[in-house]
C-alpha positions as CSV (number, residue, x, y, z in Angstrom):
1,X,-34.0,-102.4,-41.4
2,X,-31.6,-100.2,-39.5
3,X,-31.5,-100.2,-35.8
4,X,-32.1,-96.7,-34.2
5,X,-29.4,-96.1,-31.4
6,X,-30.1,-93.0,-29.4
7,X,-27.1,-91.5,-27.6
8,X,-27.6,-89.1,-24.7
9,X,-25.0,-86.6,-23.8
10,X,-25.0,-83.9,-21.0
11,X,-21.5,-82.7,-20.4
12,X,-18.4,-81.6,-22.4
13,X,-16.3,-84.5,-20.9
14,X,-19.0,-87.1,-21.6
15,X,-19.3,-86.0,-25.3
16,X,-15.6,-86.3,-25.6
17,X,-15.7,-89.9,-24.6
18,X,-18.8,-90.7,-26.8
19,X,-17.6,-88.9,-29.9
20,X,-15.8,-91.7,-31.5
21,X,-18.5,-94.2,-30.7
22,X,-20.9,-92.0,-32.2
23,X,-18.7,-91.8,-35.4
24,X,-18.6,-95.6,-35.5
25,X,-22.5,-95.7,-35.2
26,X,-22.7,-93.2,-38.2
27,X,-20.5,-95.5,-40.4
28,X,-22.3,-98.6,-39.6
29,X,-24.9,-99.6,-42.2
30,X,-26.9,-101.4,-39.7
31,X,-27.3,-98.6,-37.4
32,X,-28.9,-95.0,-37.4
33,X,-27.6,-92.6,-34.9
34,X,-29.9,-90.5,-33.0
35,X,-28.6,-87.8,-30.6
36,X,-30.1,-86.1,-27.6
37,X,-28.2,-83.1,-26.0
38,X,-29.1,-82.0,-22.4
39,X,-27.7,-80.7,-19.2
40,X,-24.6,-78.4,-19.4
41,X,-24.5,-78.6,-23.2
42,X,-27.5,-76.3,-23.4
43,X,-26.3,-73.9,-20.7
44,X,-24.6,-70.5,-21.6
45,X,-23.1,-70.6,-18.1
46,X,-21.2,-73.7,-19.1
47,X,-20.2,-72.7,-22.5
48,X,-23.2,-73.8,-24.5
49,X,-21.2,-76.8,-25.8
50,X,-23.8,-78.3,-27.9
51,X,-22.2,-76.1,-30.6
52,X,-19.1,-78.2,-30.3
53,X,-21.2,-81.3,-31.0
54,X,-22.6,-79.7,-34.2
55,X,-19.1,-78.5,-35.1
56,X,-18.0,-82.1,-35.0
57,X,-20.6,-83.0,-37.7
58,X,-23.4,-84.4,-35.6
59,X,-27.1,-83.6,-36.0
60,X,-28.9,-83.0,-32.6
61,X,-32.3,-84.8,-32.8
62,X,-33.6,-83.4,-29.5
63,X,-32.6,-80.9,-26.9
64,X,-33.8,-81.7,-23.4
65,X,-33.6,-78.5,-21.2
66,X,-33.4,-79.4,-17.6
67,X,-30.9,-77.3,-15.7
68,X,-32.2,-74.7,-13.4
69,X,-30.3,-71.5,-12.5
70,X,-29.5,-72.8,-9.1
71,X,-27.0,-75.4,-7.7
72,X,-28.9,-76.3,-4.5
73,X,-30.0,-79.8,-3.6
74,X,-33.6,-78.9,-4.3
75,X,-32.7,-77.3,-7.7
76,X,-30.9,-80.4,-8.8
77,X,-33.7,-82.6,-7.7
78,X,-36.1,-80.4,-9.6
79,X,-33.7,-80.6,-12.7
80,X,-33.9,-84.3,-12.6
81,X,-37.7,-84.1,-12.7
82,X,-37.6,-81.7,-15.6
83,X,-35.3,-84.1,-17.5
84,X,-37.6,-87.0,-17.0
85,X,-40.4,-85.0,-18.6
86,X,-38.3,-83.9,-21.4
87,X,-36.9,-87.3,-22.2
88,X,-40.3,-88.8,-22.2
89,X,-41.3,-86.5,-25.0
90,X,-38.0,-87.0,-26.9
91,X,-38.2,-90.7,-26.8
92,X,-41.9,-90.7,-27.9
93,X,-41.0,-88.8,-30.9
94,X,-37.8,-90.4,-31.8
95,X,-38.9,-94.0,-31.1
96,X,-35.4,-95.4,-30.6
97,X,-34.5,-99.1,-30.6
98,X,-31.9,-98.6,-27.9
99,X,-30.6,-95.7,-25.7
100,X,-26.9,-95.5,-25.0
101,X,-25.7,-93.5,-21.8
102,X,-22.4,-93.1,-20.1
103,X,-21.4,-92.7,-16.5
104,X,-23.2,-91.5,-13.5
105,X,-24.5,-88.0,-13.6
106,X,-28.0,-86.9,-12.6
107,X,-28.9,-86.0,-16.2
108,X,-28.2,-89.5,-17.3
109,X,-30.2,-90.9,-14.4
110,X,-33.1,-88.9,-15.7
111,X,-32.5,-90.2,-19.3
112,X,-32.3,-93.9,-18.1
113,X,-35.4,-93.7,-15.9
114,X,-37.5,-92.3,-18.7
115,X,-36.1,-94.9,-21.1
116,X,-37.0,-97.8,-18.7
117,X,-40.6,-96.6,-18.2
118,X,-40.9,-96.2,-22.0
119,X,-39.9,-99.7,-22.6
120,X,-36.7,-98.8,-24.4
121,X,-33.6,-101.1,-23.9
122,X,-30.5,-99.2,-22.4
123,X,-26.9,-99.9,-23.0
124,X,-24.7,-98.4,-20.1
125,X,-21.0,-97.4,-20.5
126,X,-18.6,-97.2,-17.7
127,X,-20.6,-99.0,-15.1
128,X,-19.2,-100.9,-12.1
129,X,-16.9,-98.1,-11.0
130,X,-16.9,-96.6,-7.6
131,X,-16.6,-92.9,-6.4
132,X,-17.2,-93.0,-2.6
133,X,-17.0,-89.3,-2.3
134,X,-20.0,-88.4,-4.6
135,X,-23.6,-89.3,-5.0
136,X,-22.5,-90.4,-8.5
137,X,-21.8,-93.8,-6.8
138,X,-25.5,-94.5,-6.1
139,X,-26.6,-93.1,-9.5
140,X,-24.1,-95.3,-11.4
141,X,-25.2,-98.5,-9.7
142,X,-28.9,-97.5,-10.1
143,X,-28.4,-97.0,-13.9
144,X,-26.8,-100.5,-13.9
145,X,-29.9,-102.1,-12.7
146,X,-32.1,-100.2,-15.2
147,X,-29.8,-101.0,-18.2
148,X,-29.7,-104.1,-20.3
149,X,-26.2,-104.2,-21.9
150,X,-23.1,-103.2,-20.0
151,X,-19.8,-101.9,-21.4
152,X,-17.3,-101.5,-18.7
153,X,-13.6,-100.3,-18.6
154,X,-11.8,-103.1,-16.6
155,X,-12.3,-106.6,-15.4
156,X,-12.8,-105.4,-11.7
157,X,-15.7,-103.2,-13.0
158,X,-17.1,-106.2,-14.9
159,X,-17.1,-108.3,-11.8
160,X,-18.9,-105.6,-9.8
161,X,-21.7,-105.2,-12.4
162,X,-22.1,-109.0,-12.3
163,X,-22.2,-108.8,-8.5
164,X,-25.2,-106.3,-8.8
165,X,-27.0,-109.3,-10.5
166,X,-26.4,-108.7,-14.3
167,X,-25.9,-111.8,-16.3
168,X,-22.2,-112.2,-17.5
169,X,-23.2,-112.6,-21.1
170,X,-24.5,-108.9,-21.2
171,X,-21.4,-107.4,-19.6
172,X,-18.5,-106.5,-21.9
173,X,-15.1,-105.3,-21.0
174,X,-13.8,-103.4,-23.9
175,X,-11.6,-100.7,-22.0
176,X,-12.2,-97.1,-21.3
177,X,-13.6,-94.8,-23.9
178,X,-11.1,-92.0,-23.2
179,X,-8.3,-94.3,-24.5
180,X,-10.0,-94.5,-27.9
181,X,-10.1,-90.7,-28.1
182,X,-6.5,-90.4,-27.1
183,X,-5.5,-92.9,-29.9
184,X,-7.5,-91.2,-32.6
185,X,-7.1,-87.4,-32.0
186,X,-4.4,-85.3,-33.6
187,X,-3.0,-83.1,-30.8
188,X,-2.1,-79.4,-31.2
189,X,1.5,-78.5,-31.0
190,X,2.8,-76.5,-28.0
191,X,2.8,-73.3,-30.2
192,X,-0.7,-74.0,-31.5
193,X,-2.1,-74.8,-28.1
194,X,-0.5,-71.5,-26.7
195,X,-2.3,-69.6,-29.4
196,X,-5.6,-71.4,-28.8
197,X,-5.5,-70.7,-25.1
198,X,-3.9,-67.3,-25.4
199,X,-1.2,-68.0,-22.9
200,X,2.5,-68.9,-22.7
201,X,3.4,-71.9,-20.9
202,X,6.1,-71.3,-18.2
203,X,8.9,-73.6,-17.1
204,X,6.2,-75.4,-15.0
205,X,2.5,-75.9,-15.7
206,X,-0.4,-77.6,-14.1
207,X,-4.0,-78.4,-15.2
208,X,-6.4,-77.9,-12.3
209,X,-10.0,-79.2,-12.1
210,X,-11.9,-79.5,-8.8
211,X,-15.5,-80.7,-8.7
212,X,-17.9,-80.4,-5.7
213,X,-17.8,-83.3,-3.2
214,X,-21.5,-84.0,-3.3
215,X,-21.8,-86.5,-0.5
216,X,-20.4,-83.7,1.9
217,X,-22.1,-80.5,2.6
218,X,-21.5,-77.4,0.3
219,X,-19.3,-75.8,2.9
220,X,-17.0,-78.8,2.8
221,X,-16.5,-78.4,-0.9
222,X,-15.8,-74.8,-0.6
223,X,-13.4,-75.3,2.3
224,X,-11.5,-78.0,0.2
225,X,-11.4,-75.6,-2.7
226,X,-10.0,-72.9,-0.3
227,X,-7.2,-75.4,0.8
228,X,-6.4,-76.3,-2.9
229,X,-6.1,-72.5,-3.9
230,X,-3.9,-71.7,-0.8
231,X,-1.7,-74.6,-1.8
232,X,-1.3,-73.1,-5.3
233,X,-0.9,-69.5,-4.0
234,X,2.9,-69.5,-4.0
235,X,3.5,-71.2,-7.4
236,X,4.3,-67.9,-9.2
237,X,6.7,-69.8,-11.5
238,X,4.0,-72.3,-12.6
239,X,1.3,-71.7,-15.3
240,X,-2.1,-72.8,-13.8
241,X,-4.8,-73.8,-16.3
242,X,-8.2,-74.1,-14.6
243,X,-11.2,-75.8,-16.0
244,X,-14.5,-75.0,-14.3
245,X,-16.4,-77.5,-12.1
246,X,-19.3,-79.5,-13.3
247,X,-23.0,-78.5,-12.7
248,X,-23.3,-80.2,-9.4
249,X,-24.6,-79.0,-6.1
250,X,-22.5,-76.2,-4.8
251,X,-20.6,-75.7,-8.1
252,X,-21.2,-71.9,-8.4
253,X,-19.4,-71.0,-5.2
254,X,-16.4,-73.1,-6.5
255,X,-16.5,-71.4,-9.9
256,X,-16.6,-67.9,-8.1
257,X,-13.5,-68.9,-6.1
258,X,-11.5,-69.9,-9.0
259,X,-12.5,-66.7,-10.9
260,X,-11.4,-64.5,-7.9
261,X,-8.2,-66.4,-7.7
262,X,-7.3,-66.0,-11.4
263,X,-8.1,-62.3,-11.2
264,X,-5.3,-61.8,-8.6
265,X,-2.9,-64.3,-10.0
266,X,-1.5,-63.5,-13.6
267,X,-0.1,-67.0,-13.9
268,X,-3.6,-68.5,-13.7
269,X,-6.1,-68.7,-16.6
270,X,-9.7,-70.1,-16.3
271,X,-11.7,-71.9,-19.2
272,X,-15.4,-72.8,-18.9
273,X,-14.7,-75.5,-21.4
274,X,-11.5,-76.5,-23.2
275,X,-13.1,-79.1,-25.4
276,X,-11.4,-82.5,-26.0
277,X,-8.8,-81.4,-28.5
278,X,-7.4,-78.6,-26.3
279,X,-7.8,-80.6,-23.1
280,X,-5.8,-83.6,-24.4
281,X,-3.2,-81.3,-25.9
282,X,-2.9,-79.7,-22.5
283,X,-2.2,-83.2,-21.1
284,X,0.6,-83.7,-23.5
285,X,2.3,-80.4,-22.5
286,X,1.8,-80.0,-18.7
287,X,3.7,-81.4,-15.7
288,X,0.7,-82.8,-14.0
289,X,-3.1,-82.8,-13.1
290,X,-4.4,-81.5,-9.9
291,X,-7.8,-81.8,-8.5
292,X,-10.5,-84.4,-8.2
293,X,-11.5,-85.1,-11.8
294,X,-11.8,-88.7,-13.1
295,X,-9.8,-87.6,-16.1
296,X,-6.7,-87.6,-13.9
297,X,-7.2,-91.3,-13.2
298,X,-8.6,-92.5,-16.6
299,X,-6.7,-90.4,-19.3
300,X,-3.7,-88.7,-17.8
301,X,-1.7,-92.0,-17.3
302,X,-1.8,-92.4,-21.0
303,X,0.2,-89.2,-21.4
304,X,2.7,-90.2,-18.8
305,X,2.0,-87.3,-16.6
306,X,1.3,-87.4,-12.9
307,X,-2.0,-86.7,-11.1
308,X,-2.4,-85.2,-7.7
309,X,-5.8,-86.7,-6.7
310,X,-7.5,-84.6,-3.8
311,X,-9.9,-86.1,-1.3
312,X,-12.6,-88.8,-1.6
313,X,-14.5,-87.9,-4.8
314,X,-12.6,-90.6,-6.8
315,X,-12.0,-93.0,-3.9
316,X,-12.5,-96.6,-5.0
317,X,-11.5,-96.1,-8.7
318,X,-8.7,-98.1,-10.2
319,X,-5.5,-96.0,-10.3
320,X,-2.2,-96.0,-12.1
321,X,1.1,-95.6,-10.4
322,X,1.1,-91.9,-11.6
323,X,-1.7,-91.0,-9.3
324,X,-0.8,-89.4,-5.9
325,X,-3.6,-89.5,-3.4
326,X,-3.8,-86.7,-0.7
327,X,-6.0,-85.3,1.8
328,X,-7.7,-81.9,1.0
329,X,-5.5,-79.8,3.2
330,X,-2.8,-77.1,2.3
331,X,0.1,-79.3,3.8
332,X,-1.0,-82.6,2.1
333,X,-1.6,-80.9,-1.3
334,X,1.9,-79.2,-1.1
335,X,3.6,-82.4,0.0
336,X,1.9,-84.2,-3.0
337,X,3.1,-81.5,-5.4
338,X,6.6,-81.9,-4.0
339,X,6.2,-85.6,-4.9
340,X,5.0,-84.8,-8.3
341,X,7.9,-82.7,-9.2
342,X,10.5,-85.0,-7.5
343,X,13.1,-86.6,-9.8
344,X,12.4,-90.1,-8.7
345,X,8.7,-89.7,-9.4
346,X,9.3,-88.0,-12.7
347,X,11.6,-90.8,-13.7
348,X,8.9,-93.4,-12.9
349,X,6.4,-92.0,-15.3
350,X,8.0,-93.5,-18.3
351,X,6.8,-96.9,-17.2
352,X,3.3,-96.1,-16.1
353,X,0.6,-98.5,-17.2
354,X,-3.0,-97.2,-17.8
355,X,-5.4,-99.8,-16.2
356,X,-8.2,-98.7,-18.4
357,X,-6.9,-100.4,-21.5
358,X,-5.3,-99.7,-24.9
359,X,-8.2,-98.5,-27.0
360,X,-10.6,-100.1,-29.5
361,X,-13.7,-99.9,-27.3
362,X,-15.7,-97.9,-29.8
363,X,-15.5,-100.5,-32.7
364,X,-16.3,-103.4,-30.2
365,X,-19.3,-101.8,-28.8
366,X,-20.8,-100.9,-32.0
367,X,-20.5,-104.5,-33.2
368,X,-22.6,-105.6,-30.0
369,X,-25.1,-102.7,-30.6
370,X,-25.6,-103.9,-34.1
371,X,-25.8,-107.5,-33.6
372,X,-27.1,-108.3,-30.0
373,X,-30.7,-109.5,-30.1
374,X,-33.1,-107.0,-28.5
375,X,-36.2,-109.2,-28.4
376,X,-37.2,-109.8,-24.9
377,X,-33.9,-108.2,-23.6
378,X,-35.9,-106.0,-21.1
379,X,-36.9,-109.1,-19.1
380,X,-34.0,-109.7,-16.8
381,X,-33.3,-112.5,-14.3
382,X,-31.3,-111.6,-11.3
383,X,-27.9,-113.5,-11.7
384,X,-27.0,-115.1,-8.5
385,X,-23.4,-115.6,-7.6
386,X,-22.5,-119.1,-6.5
387,X,-20.5,-119.9,-3.3
388,X,-17.3,-120.5,-5.5
389,X,-17.7,-116.8,-6.8
390,X,-16.9,-115.6,-3.3
391,X,-13.8,-118.0,-2.7
């Protein structure tokens, strides 16, 4: 009898990380893939990226509508409630043996909460990480406590999940999911990418993504975006490729600011969703990543490009030597960009090591999903660290 593995995805970036794991599940005779799309995937405002899922050969077994047409704290909270309702119905119909979730977004919190109450075991990917500048931090650790199998990206994250009381036998470090995608994907050439993006790369080019800083008020996120755009103002010789922020609190104001900037700057282009192929192809061609996206820390180092990491959103994550941290001010961002383009820094990029591993996570995770006993897995004893664990 095959084991039904239900994968939940709510964003374009998350699907890119899950794609190869889903392929491995499809190809395993012991497993049956079920797929639920939710969140930004179903929103025209964010590109209706569920079409990309289908174009990659996956059947969507359920669509859980949950995003409201507002990005206030109240709207996001209500969206979570709608998500729990939708996932309850989806799980009842699909009756999965285990649910697989990745990361720390509010859509995934809703999916995990519904699975826990429905009595369905949960496997959580990329737990144990820290992002002190976003409420994702609390969501991620909450999902860890509701999950039963844990697949982390580094030893430090494995130790943190164990510190949260999870048994070491259920916590597996197989590396980051993004590395798998990088190893497997065939990138577009520079010419193919220019045609796909309808632009011409200049002598210099930067990929810019800035998400809301959700543990600060909306005005702070907008102010930080304003500082970033002001720092980019004078880079007329640089092609600026913007990807829009996630559907978090305050995201619409940031998106409007990016749109207005691009309208008055012919060297700037904005994309609602690049998709993984175009995104990784960009990483192979650009000079650096600018903003506060986790991709600048997790995937960019594998392409030997630098990252200007702005503010506190990613504070606490493991970082390669290619990451330049800076405060969200015009002067600090300009100084970081000068460092990025300096001869010494560029020369150092060839020896950069990505702390998130060397690939192979998808195959290893699928073996555990296929073979780990699920009987009584939902009954968890809190794993207490001994005195020696603190020495």
